[in-house]
N, C-alpha and C positions, 0 to 999 in steps of 0.2 A: 503491498499500501503505498507506494514511496508516494504517489502524483496525492493521494489522499489530502482531503485538508477538510475543516469543520470550524462552524466557529461556536466555539464553548461554553461562552459571555454567551452569545443570542441566545444559541439558546435556552439556558439556563434560565434565565428572565424572564423567556416565552413561557417556558414551564412553571411560572412561579415557583421553581427549585433553588433553593438558599445555602448559599457558598461564602468561600472566604478566601481574600488575593497573599490574605497578613497575618500573621501572629506571631505567636511564638513555634510552634512545630509548622505554620505552612515553608518549603523550602519552593529557592526559586525558580519562574518558569511551571509553576505545580497553582493547584489550588483542587479545595479539603472545601466537598460534603459530604451533605445522612451517608452511609452505605447502605445499601435499597433491599441487601443479602444477610442483613442483621438487626435487632435492636439496635441501630446507632443511631443514637443521638447530640455527638459532640463529635460530627465532623470527621471523622478516620481513616473517610476513605478522599485519598487524593489521585489525582488526574494530574500527568505530565499536555502544559501548551504544548513540546514539541512532538511529542512519542503521540501522545494522543493513547499510550494508556494509564492501567485504574491499579491502582491496590488496594485493598483496606489491609487499616494499622489490625483493626481490630479483627472480621472472621479470615482475611485470608485472604479471601478472592479475588481473581486481579484479571486484565486480559488489556482485550483494542475495546473504545472506547466506545463503537458498532453495539456491542453485546452490553454496555450497561447504557446504546436506548432499545436495543425489545425490551429490557429486560422493566424500565421505566414506562413505556407503550405496550409491557404487557403484547409485544409480537411480531412476527420473525419478518413482517414486510416492511422497511424500514430505509426504501431509496426513496419515498419522496420527501423523508426527513433529511436525509444524507444529503441528497439534490437542494432543496432548499434553504438548507442551513450551510451548501459551500459555497468557502471564501473564492476571490476570482481569481486572486493570485496563492501562490509560498507564502504564508510568517514566516518572519524570521525567527530562526529559531532564537531562542532565548536565553541567554545562560548570564552566568552571576559578572557583574559593572569593573570592569575594572580600570576604575577609575584615579587608580592612583598606581603610579608606568614604576616609580620606586617607593618602594616597603622600606622603616627605620624601624627599631624598637625603638623603644623612650629615650630620651639625650642625658639622664638620668642616669645610666645607668653604669654599673662600676665592673670590671674584669672581676676581680678579687674579689670572693668571700668575705664580708665583716662575721666580727665571732655571731653575730644572730642568727646570721645563716649559717657560719660552720656545725653551731649547738646545734640547727635545728636539724639539718640534714644527716649530723652524727647520730641525734638522735633514735632517728628513723635508717640508721644501721645498713645508710651508704657510704660506699667513702667517695667527700670532694670534690676530686681531683680525678675520678670516673667516669661524675654528671660529669663534668664540663672538659670533657674532651667528649665523648661520645654525645652528651643532646648538645651542648653549645649552650647551659643554660646561663643565664647573666643574677647580678644584684643593683637592687636598691637600696636604696639608706634611709634615716627616719626627712629626711631636707625633699625626698619628690615627692610632691605635692600628691597623685595615686593612685603611685605607687612604691608608696613606704613599702622598707622593711619588709617587701616580696622576693621571692626568687622568681625570675624572668625568664619565660619559659617557649621557647621559637615552634615557630607548628614550619611546619614544609611540608608541599603538597610537588610531586613532584620534584624534589633536590633544587628546586624553589620560596626562601622565604615569606609566606600568605600573609601569616599574625602572631599573635603572643597568646597565650592567656601565663596567671601568674597563681603565688602561690604562695598566703603567709602568714610569717612565721611566727608573729607572736600571740599566733592563736586567740584574742581578742578582739578581730574583726570580725565587720558582720557575715562576709563572706572569704572564706577562708580558698576560693577559688576568684578572681575577677581577669575576666578574656577583654580584651581588647575591641574596642567598639569595631562594627563592622561594617561602619561605612568609613572609619579606617585601613584597614584591613583586605587586601588584596580578592583574598577571599572569605566572606563570610564562617568563624570557626566551628560550627555546628555546621559545615557544608567540609569537613576535613575531619579522618579522622590522626587524631594525634601518633607519629608514627610508624605509619602507613607504607616508608618510600623498605623501611625495613625489611618487611616480609617478603616471602620466598614466593613462590605464580600461586601453588594451591594451598593453602591454610590461615588460617590467623588466630587467634584470641583472641576476644572481645572483655577489656577492661573497662572499668568507668570510670578513673582519672589516670594524670600525666601520671604520675608516678608511680600506680601498682604498673602502668606498662615499663615506666625505671628499672621494675624487681623482678618483672618478664622477660627483657629486654628484647633483641628479635624478635617480629612472626609478633606482638603484641600490638593491637593499637586499639586508645582509647573513645570514649565515646564521649568523653567530656560532664558525665552521668547517666543514669538509668532511662533518660529517656532520650530515644535515637531520630531521629529526621527523616523524611521519603531519601536527600543526599547521599547521607549514611548509608544505607541501606540500600540507593544505588553503586556506594563502591565497594560494598561488601559482597555485589553480586559476582562480583571480579574468583572467588574464590569459592574451592571449589570443597572442605572441609574448615569447619567452625568452631570454637568452641569458645562459647561464654563463661567467664570468671569470675562472678558477681562478687560483693562486698555476700558475703554470712547475710541481711539481713535483710539486704534485695531479693533474694531469690522467686518471689513475685515478679519481677519487674524483672527477671533474667528467661522466664517463662514464656513471657509477653512479649518479649525479641525473638523467644522461641521459636513461637508465632510468627509474628512477625515475618520472617525470615527463610516459612515454610513456603516452598517452591520459587525462593532464589538464589538458592545452592539446596549444590547434590545430599550437603550432612549438618546433618547441624547437632552441640549435644552441648549440652549447660556440665561446668565439673563445682558443681559444692562444695564452697569450704564449709569444717567444724563450726569454726569461730574470724572473727575479725576481717580483714578486707588484704586481697593478695600482698598488696605492700608490707604488710608483716611479715611478712615469709623470710627465713631464712633466704642466701642466694643457695643454698645444698636446698632444701625446700620445693621451689621455684623451677631450677633445672629437674628432682625427678618427674614432676608435672612435667615439662617438656617435652621430655625425655617419652617418659607412657602416651605422649597424645599426640606429638607430630615425631 
């Protein structure tokens, strides 16, 4: 269906079908509606404005927009509808705007850690020199307006610096993690997977935070929390085998993600910890898990 075009927005408005074009979990180039295949009241079904594919985060139903229209119209004969809402011209591909040709980290960053940074990292049983070399982390002092006492964690996509997140070292901040604003990023943080460039072609371990990814090392990607966007699911579809390793207290979220990934990849497994989070594992324990699954 390379020449297929359909004015989705016009169709939804004519049919009085509510939709969202922006919000916390709405990825760029997608809209969200209530899924007609399940008891959805919170717009869990995403429709791509580029490929015309859809996927429901809740029940896992997916397919082409034509399948969805047949469900809404309760008929298999939708030729007239497709003709009525056909675009006169092929719409331009919707992409993440790259309005920042050059991306840089905060001006206040330090290449060498201060005492508070070192104490925090050592309290998590990491080698700070290893993290600097492996993950290119930086540090901010107490004089920084927005990033005081934080570890700056660069985010790369295809070896290009596209954004960053940060971790508070005092545990007094309202948010432990604070991200670079989407407007300042080349790619919004929730459109990326931290550490994805370290993964082999076929397998990946999905963890919540960047520090979890530090512990698990190469082959582990972070989704920056348990809420996963359609853009992140799109990136995960490239792997044949996915292993979800969330915190011990986040198993319901792990099950939800497993359900979302059904049909996206060939093999999905949940690895459950008895307690804590992956970052609290020893290096030996993390290596043992990786050897068992990868």
